[in-house]
C-alpha positions as a Python dict, from the first residue, in 0.01 Angstrom:
ca = {
    (1, 'M'): (0, 0, 0),
    (2, 'Q'): (-359, -125, 16),
    (3, 'T'): (-350, -137, 398),
    (4, 'I'): (-219, 220, 419),
    (5, 'T'): (-479, 338, 168),
    (6, 'K'): (-757, 178, 374),
    (7, 'Y'): (-635, 352, 690),
    (8, 'L'): (-613, 687, 513),
    (9, 'A'): (-965, 644, 373),
    (10, 'L'): (-1094, 560, 720),
    (11, 'V'): (-932, 871, 866),
    (12, 'V'): (-1086, 1094, 599),
    (13, 'L'): (-1429, 940, 653),
    (14, 'C'): (-1403, 990, 1027),
    (15, 'L'): (-1298, 1351, 983),
    (16, 'N'): (-1592, 1416, 751),
    (17, 'V'): (-1843, 1305, 1013),
    (18, 'Q'): (-2001, 1614, 1166),
    (19, 'L'): (-2097, 1576, 1530),
    (20, 'I'): (-2404, 1797, 1576),
    (21, 'N'): (-2490, 1915, 1927),
    (22, 'A'): (-2745, 1664, 2052),
    (23, 'Q'): (-2926, 1885, 2298),
    (24, 'D'): (-3175, 1992, 2030),
    (25, 'T'): (-3284, 1638, 1953),
    (26, 'I'): (-3277, 1453, 2284),
    (27, 'Q'): (-3638, 1456, 2389),
    (28, 'N'): (-3597, 1327, 2742),
    (29, 'V'): (-3435, 1652, 2859),
    (30, 'N'): (-3696, 1863, 3039),
    (31, 'N'): (-3790, 2210, 2924),
    (32, 'K'): (-3654, 2375, 3238),
    (33, 'H'): (-3304, 2254, 3153),
    (34, 'K'): (-3338, 2379, 2794),
    (35, 'I'): (-3459, 2719, 2913),
    (36, 'E'): (-3155, 2757, 3140),
    (37, 'E'): (-2927, 2678, 2848),
    (38, 'L'): (-3102, 2932, 2625),
    (39, 'K'): (-3067, 3200, 2893),
    (40, 'S'): (-2693, 3137, 2910),
    (41, 'I'): (-2675, 3170, 2531),
    (42, 'K'): (-2805, 3528, 2554),
    (43, 'E'): (-2489, 3629, 2740),
    (44, 'D'): (-2275, 3448, 2483),
    (45, 'I'): (-2447, 3648, 2207),
    (46, 'K'): (-2357, 3977, 2376),
    (47, 'N'): (-1994, 3874, 2423),
    (48, 'Q'): (-1967, 3751, 2065),
    (49, 'E'): (-2104, 4070, 1910),
    (50, 'R'): (-1883, 4281, 2137),
    (51, 'E'): (-1583, 4082, 2012),
    (52, 'F'): (-1687, 4153, 1653),
    (53, 'L'): (-1718, 4522, 1739),
    (54, 'K'): (-1374, 4525, 1902),
    (55, 'I'): (-1213, 4380, 1589),
    (56, 'E'): (-1397, 4621, 1359),
    (57, 'V'): (-1288, 4921, 1569),
    (58, 'E'): (-929, 4793, 1567),
    (59, 'A'): (-941, 4773, 1187),
    (60, 'I'): (-1075, 5130, 1163),
    (61, 'N'): (-796, 5255, 1394),
    (62, 'L'): (-533, 5087, 1175),
    (63, 'R'): (-677, 5255, 866),
    (64, 'L'): (-663, 5586, 1054),
    (65, 'E'): (-297, 5532, 1153),
    (66, 'K'): (-206, 5461, 790),
    (67, 'G'): (-376, 5782, 675),
    (68, 'E'): (-638, 5602, 469),
    (69, 'I'): (-923, 5787, 646),
    (70, 'T'): (-963, 6108, 846),
    (71, 'N'): (-1057, 6140, 1215),
    (72, 'N'): (-1413, 6238, 1126),
    (73, 'E'): (-1450, 5943, 889),
    (74, 'A'): (-1313, 5710, 1155),
    (75, 'E'): (-1566, 5834, 1411),
    (76, 'E'): (-1854, 5790, 1167),
    (77, 'L'): (-1743, 5436, 1081),
    (78, 'K'): (-1720, 5349, 1451),
    (79, 'K'): (-2073, 5477, 1509),
    (80, 'E'): (-2201, 5267, 1219),
    (81, 'V'): (-2041, 4942, 1338),
    (82, 'A'): (-2153, 5006, 1696),
    (83, 'K'): (-2512, 5057, 1579),
    (84, 'K'): (-2497, 4743, 1365),
    (85, 'R'): (-2369, 4528, 1653),
    (86, 'A'): (-2630, 4667, 1893),
    (87, 'L'): (-2906, 4574, 1648),
    (88, 'N'): (-2752, 4229, 1602),
    (89, 'I'): (-2763, 4171, 1977),
    (90, 'E'): (-3124, 4291, 1993),
    (91, 'N'): (-3240, 4069, 1704),
    (92, 'R'): (-3054, 3756, 1810),
    (93, 'I'): (-3170, 3780, 2171),
    (94, 'A'): (-3527, 3826, 2048),
    (95, 'I'): (-3498, 3494, 1863),
    (96, 'V'): (-3375, 3321, 2180),
    (97, 'N'): (-3653, 3482, 2387),
    (98, 'N'): (-3911, 3348, 2142),
    (99, 'K'): (-3772, 2998, 2187),
    (100, 'I'): (-3787, 3037, 2566),
    (101, 'N'): (-4153, 3142, 2536),
    (102, 'L'): (-4224, 2834, 2322),
    (103, 'L'): (-4073, 2602, 2581),
    (104, 'E'): (-4249, 2771, 2873),
    (105, 'R'): (-4594, 2718, 2723),
    (106, 'N'): (-4534, 2358, 2607),
    (107, 'E'): (-4482, 2024, 2783),
    (108, 'D'): (-4147, 1849, 2832),
    (109, 'G'): (-4001, 1694, 2517),
    (110, 'Y'): (-4107, 1981, 2289),
    (111, 'V'): (-3829, 1992, 2025),
    (112, 'I'): (-3707, 2311, 1858),
    (113, 'T'): (-3410, 2385, 1637),
    (114, 'N'): (-3151, 2587, 1820),
    (115, 'D'): (-2927, 2752, 1561),
    (116, 'E'): (-2747, 2964, 1820),
    (117, 'E'): (-2592, 2663, 1993),
    (118, 'T'): (-2495, 2446, 1695),
    (119, 'D'): (-2141, 2323, 1738),
    (120, 'K'): (-1973, 2086, 1498),
    (121, 'V'): (-1647, 1903, 1452),
    (122, 'G'): (-1567, 1815, 1094),
    (123, 'F'): (-1322, 1793, 808),
    (124, 'S'): (-1196, 2120, 667),
    (125, 'I'): (-895, 2221, 463),
    (126, 'G'): (-694, 2522, 576),
    (127, 'E'): (-973, 2682, 777),
    (128, 'E'): (-904, 2915, 1067),
    (129, 'G'): (-957, 2745, 1401),
    (130, 'S'): (-862, 2404, 1264),
    (131, 'F'): (-578, 2166, 1340),
    (132, 'A'): (-469, 1918, 1071),
    (133, 'G'): (-803, 1965, 901),
    (134, 'I'): (-1021, 1921, 1209),
    (135, 'N'): (-1238, 2214, 1306),
    (136, 'I'): (-1175, 2220, 1682),
    (137, 'D'): (-1343, 2550, 1767),
    (138, 'G'): (-1716, 2490, 1794),
    (139, 'K'): (-1816, 2857, 1800),
    (140, 'K'): (-2042, 2971, 1521),
    (141, 'N'): (-1981, 3309, 1353),
    (142, 'K'): (-1636, 3333, 1507),
    (143, 'P'): (-1472, 3663, 1401),
    (144, 'K'): (-1170, 3633, 1174),
    (145, 'K'): (-829, 3735, 1305),
    (146, 'Y'): (-722, 4068, 1159),
    (147, 'D'): (-383, 3927, 1054),
    (148, 'L'): (-342, 3549, 1010),
    (149, 'R'): (31, 3473, 968),
    (150, 'T'): (2, 3092, 975),
    (151, 'T'): (-219, 2877, 752),
    (152, 'S'): (-229, 2502, 683),
    (153, 'D'): (-299, 2277, 386),
    (154, 'F'): (-313, 1916, 267),
    (155, 'V'): (-17, 1795, 59),
    (156, 'L'): (-30, 1526, -210),
    (157, 'A'): (263, 1433, -436),
    (158, 'F'): (334, 1142, -670),
    (159, 'G'): (560, 1055, -962),
    (160, 'L'): (864, 855, -1070),
    (161, 'N'): (1114, 701, -832),
    (162, 'N'): (1460, 548, -877),
    (163, 'A'): (1806, 527, -722),
    (164, 'I'): (2144, 683, -782),
    (165, 'I'): (2412, 419, -725),
    (166, 'E'): (2765, 516, -628),
    (167, 'G'): (2999, 503, -927),
    (168, 'E'): (2720, 446, -1180),
    (169, 'K'): (2507, 664, -1404),
    (170, 'L'): (2133, 690, -1354),
    (171, 'D'): (2092, 536, -1702),
    (172, 'D'): (2252, 218, -1566),
    (173, 'S'): (2003, 182, -1281),
    (174, 'P'): (1885, -176, -1218),
    (175, 'Y'): (1535, -41, -1149),
    (176, 'K'): (1261, 21, -1403),
    (177, 'F'): (1200, 375, -1520),
    (178, 'G'): (829, 444, -1515),
    (179, 'G'): (757, 127, -1317),
    (180, 'S'): (923, 258, -1000),
    (181, 'R'): (706, 528, -840),
    (182, 'F'): (650, 724, -520),
    (183, 'I'): (356, 882, -340),
    (184, 'E'): (352, 1132, -54),
    (185, 'L'): (61, 1245, 164),
    (186, 'G'): (86, 1491, 448),
    (187, 'W'): (-13, 1813, 617),
    (188, 'A'): (182, 2138, 611),
    (189, 'W'): (173, 2469, 794),
    (190, 'K'): (294, 2790, 631),
    (191, 'T'): (407, 3089, 839),
    (192, 'R'): (486, 3433, 701),
    (193, 'V'): (842, 3519, 806),
    (194, 'F'): (818, 3900, 798),
    (195, 'K'): (539, 4103, 955),
    (196, 'N'): (466, 4333, 663),
    (197, 'S'): (575, 4118, 369),
    (198, 'N'): (465, 3781, 239),
    (199, 'F'): (755, 3730, -2),
    (200, 'L'): (920, 3469, 225),
    (201, 'R'): (728, 3191, 402),
    (202, 'F'): (845, 2903, 623),
    (203, 'K'): (665, 2578, 540),
    (204, 'Y'): (679, 2277, 771),
    (205, 'G'): (475, 1969, 858),
    (206, 'Y'): (468, 1591, 835),
    (207, 'S'): (433, 1344, 546),
    (208, 'F'): (409, 975, 472),
    (209, 'Q'): (640, 890, 183),
    (210, 'I'): (615, 556, 3),
    (211, 'N'): (906, 493, -234),
    (212, 'G'): (874, 199, -474),
    (213, 'L'): (1153, 22, -663),
    (214, 'K'): (1087, -238, -937),
    (215, 'P'): (1399, -434, -1040),
    (216, 'N'): (1476, -518, -1404),
    (217, 'D'): (1556, -859, -1556),
    (218, 'N'): (1341, -1088, -1338),
    (219, 'Q'): (1531, -990, -1021),
    (220, 'Y'): (1425, -954, -660),
    (221, 'F'): (1579, -840, -330),
    (222, 'V'): (1746, -1081, -88),
    (223, 'S'): (1934, -1027, 238),
    (224, 'Q'): (2271, -1199, 227),
    (225, 'G'): (2569, -1162, 458),
    (226, 'G'): (2436, -843, 614),
    (227, 'E'): (2376, -682, 275),
    (228, 'T'): (2070, -645, 54),
    (229, 'L'): (2136, -765, -302),
    (230, 'L'): (1950, -828, -624),
    (231, 'Q'): (1931, -1186, -748),
    (232, 'E'): (1754, -1356, -1034),
    (233, 'F'): (1429, -1521, -928),
    (234, 'P'): (1403, -1897, -1006),
    (235, 'E'): (1055, -1853, -1160),
    (236, 'N'): (920, -1611, -1418),
    (237, 'L'): (821, -1300, -1223),
    (238, 'R'): (507, -1115, -1323),
    (239, 'K'): (580, -846, -1064),
    (240, 'S'): (867, -759, -831),
    (241, 'K'): (846, -447, -618),
    (242, 'L'): (1004, -316, -299),
    (243, 'S'): (800, -52, -108),
    (244, 'I'): (970, 160, 159),
    (245, 'T'): (740, 368, 381),
    (246, 'N'): (883, 664, 574),
    (247, 'L'): (737, 917, 815),
    (248, 'V'): (922, 1243, 756),
    (249, 'F'): (903, 1604, 867),
    (250, 'P'): (966, 1837, 571),
    (251, 'M'): (1081, 2197, 608),
    (252, 'H'): (1097, 2446, 319),
    (253, 'F'): (1157, 2815, 273),
    (254, 'E'): (900, 2924, 14),
    (255, 'F'): (931, 3255, -166),
    (256, 'G'): (748, 3431, -443),
    (257, 'P'): (499, 3712, -507),
    (258, 'S'): (154, 3732, -350),
    (259, 'K'): (-148, 3960, -352),
    (260, 'R'): (-278, 4138, -43),
    (261, 'I'): (-656, 4129, 2),
    (262, 'D'): (-799, 4391, 240),
    (263, 'K'): (-1139, 4354, 404),
    (264, 'D'): (-1318, 4575, 656),
    (265, 'T'): (-1215, 4365, 957),
    (266, 'Y'): (-917, 4164, 833),
    (267, 'Y'): (-662, 4122, 556),
    (268, 'R'): (-498, 3821, 395),
    (269, 'Y'): (-220, 3743, 148),
    (270, 'S'): (-308, 3521, -148),
    (271, 'T'): (-72, 3326, -374),
    (272, 'D'): (-346, 3220, -615),
    (273, 'N'): (-218, 3222, -976),
    (274, 'K'): (133, 3313, -857),
    (275, 'F'): (470, 3140, -902),
    (276, 'K'): (629, 2991, -591),
    (277, 'I'): (967, 2831, -522),
    (278, 'G'): (1030, 2607, -221),
    (279, 'L'): (1376, 2491, -111),
    (280, 'G'): (1455, 2276, 190),
    (281, 'G'): (1467, 1919, 309),
    (282, 'Y'): (1322, 1656, 535),
    (283, 'A'): (1418, 1412, 809),
    (284, 'G'): (1237, 1120, 966),
    (285, 'F'): (1242, 746, 1003),
    (286, 'N'): (1145, 427, 825),
    (287, 'I'): (817, 272, 945),
    (288, 'G'): (793, -27, 713),
    (289, 'T'): (949, -215, 421),
    (290, 'R'): (773, -475, 210),
    (291, 'Q'): (856, -674, -102),
    (292, 'K'): (575, -800, -326),
    (293, 'L'): (636, -1084, -571),
    (294, 'K'): (389, -1225, -826),
    (295, 'Y'): (471, -1537, -1027),
    (296, 'E'): (336, -1871, -1148),
    (297, 'L'): (429, -2200, -984),
    (298, 'D'): (301, -2532, -1120),
    (299, 'G'): (37, -2348, -1322),
    (300, 'E'): (-96, -2152, -1023),
    (301, 'R'): (-59, -1781, -965),
    (302, 'V'): (128, -1696, -644),
    (303, 'K'): (141, -1366, -454),
    (304, 'D'): (422, -1342, -200),
    (305, 'K'): (441, -1046, 39),
    (306, 'Q'): (759, -1030, 245),
    (307, 'K'): (751, -787, 536),
    (308, 'R'): (1116, -790, 634),
    (309, 'G'): (1350, -503, 711),
    (310, 'F'): (1572, -572, 406),
    (311, 'N'): (1844, -375, 589),
    (312, 'T'): (1687, -39, 497),
    (313, 'S'): (1809, 272, 680),
    (314, 'N'): (1615, 344, 998),
    (315, 'L'): (1677, 719, 981),
    (316, 'V'): (1608, 900, 654),
    (317, 'Y'): (1695, 1255, 554),
    (318, 'G'): (1737, 1445, 232),
    (319, 'L'): (1691, 1755, 19),
    (320, 'S'): (1375, 1860, -163),
    (321, 'G'): (1237, 2147, -363),
    (322, 'Y'): (944, 2252, -579),
    (323, 'L'): (858, 2504, -848),
    (324, 'A'): (488, 2586, -834),
    (325, 'F'): (222, 2788, -1005),
    (326, 'D'): (-91, 2834, -797),
    (327, 'N'): (-137, 2500, -612),
    (328, 'I'): (45, 2269, -860),
    (329, 'A'): (421, 2215, -852),
    (330, 'L'): (707, 2024, -1011),
    (331, 'Y'): (857, 1838, -713),
    (332, 'V'): (1201, 1680, -663),
    (333, 'K'): (1340, 1501, -357),
    (334, 'Y'): (1671, 1322, -297),
    (335, 'D'): (1767, 1106, 2),
    (336, 'L'): (2109, 1189, 144),
    (337, 'S'): (2074, 879, 359),
    (338, 'P'): (2137, 550, 172),
    (339, 'I'): (1844, 319, 91),
    (340, 'F'): (2026, 19, 243),
    (341, 'K'): (2271, 49, 532),
    (342, 'D'): (2604, -135, 568),
    (343, 'Q'): (2643, -175, 191),
    (344, 'L'): (2969, -182, 1),
    (345, 'I'): (2812, 52, -257),
    (346, 'D'): (2560, 314, -146),
    (347, 'Q'): (2228, 369, -322),
    (348, 'N'): (2032, 689, -272),
    (349, 'N'): (1666, 733, -354),
    (350, 'I'): (1565, 1008, -598),
    (351, 'S'): (1210, 1111, -696),
    (352, 'I'): (1054, 1355, -939),
    (353, 'G'): (685, 1423, -986),
    (354, 'V'): (398, 1663, -925),
    (355, 'R'): (287, 1809, -596),
    (356, 'F'): (-47, 1958, -492),
    (357, 'D'): (-67, 2196, -194),
    (358, 'M'): (-439, 2244, -133),
    (359, 'D'): (-434, 2566, 65),
}
């Protein structure tokens, strides 16, 4: 668990590092090269503002088709946005021209801040133009898509874990209630199923699930005769825990009400402060199993970490669901695949806890 946590922390730190375009700070680049770059930026400015204008006109036309505005109102709105974009081009190019003038009258190595060409790669949650939290589109002031049907978010879940054993009640489980826990971290995409309704969404992604089992009565897991069994440990155990780590690919149909938010150039659906229900399942594979034992031997404390397979199922699959309000949910998952393969009596993992979808 500590190793996985360290890797996850390292990934987050790496994603948070913003790589700023170095051409503004490298002083050994001559002014002529900088001037050529600034001249090319002027054309980018024109194309960018024209793209903004195109989207704004498209939004006005849609309002006209829906009968929200008249033909005369539409024409006036188009004139206003065209005038605004023309002035934006004029002002932004003037800024670039001033920088060119500065470079032309100064010696090589003269450093200026170039806001127009700042690109960055960084950590973001659910932003447009990002993949798994990484902003991969370096363009500044990128216009929003009029209709964004797919969004993404970070998923965190944790809670209680246990096992349902064939022929036995959950009350008779050999694993500690409260002591056995699970944690899940992942990334999910959510796509609106219908074009003009957000009542039904398809949610899919990937997650790392760590399911922990703590045996009762000073017991631990042993592999014997092709089976994994519980046996009493010869010493007094301070801790006995089996951790099973899986990489799974969850899929849910999520439904519930949402609110449509209309802007001048785009619209979005929001599920803030709304109830949501998700039903589906997951499939994947086991990527690691470890047993941790803590006990005293001859007056010394011993920590024993056993990284064996313990005959756990290589392929995992199950059912899951959640009942959410806003971004917090009650979460339940149940493995249809047995915890240990080739057993006389099957055991199936079951978890219940809370889930956070940070969209």
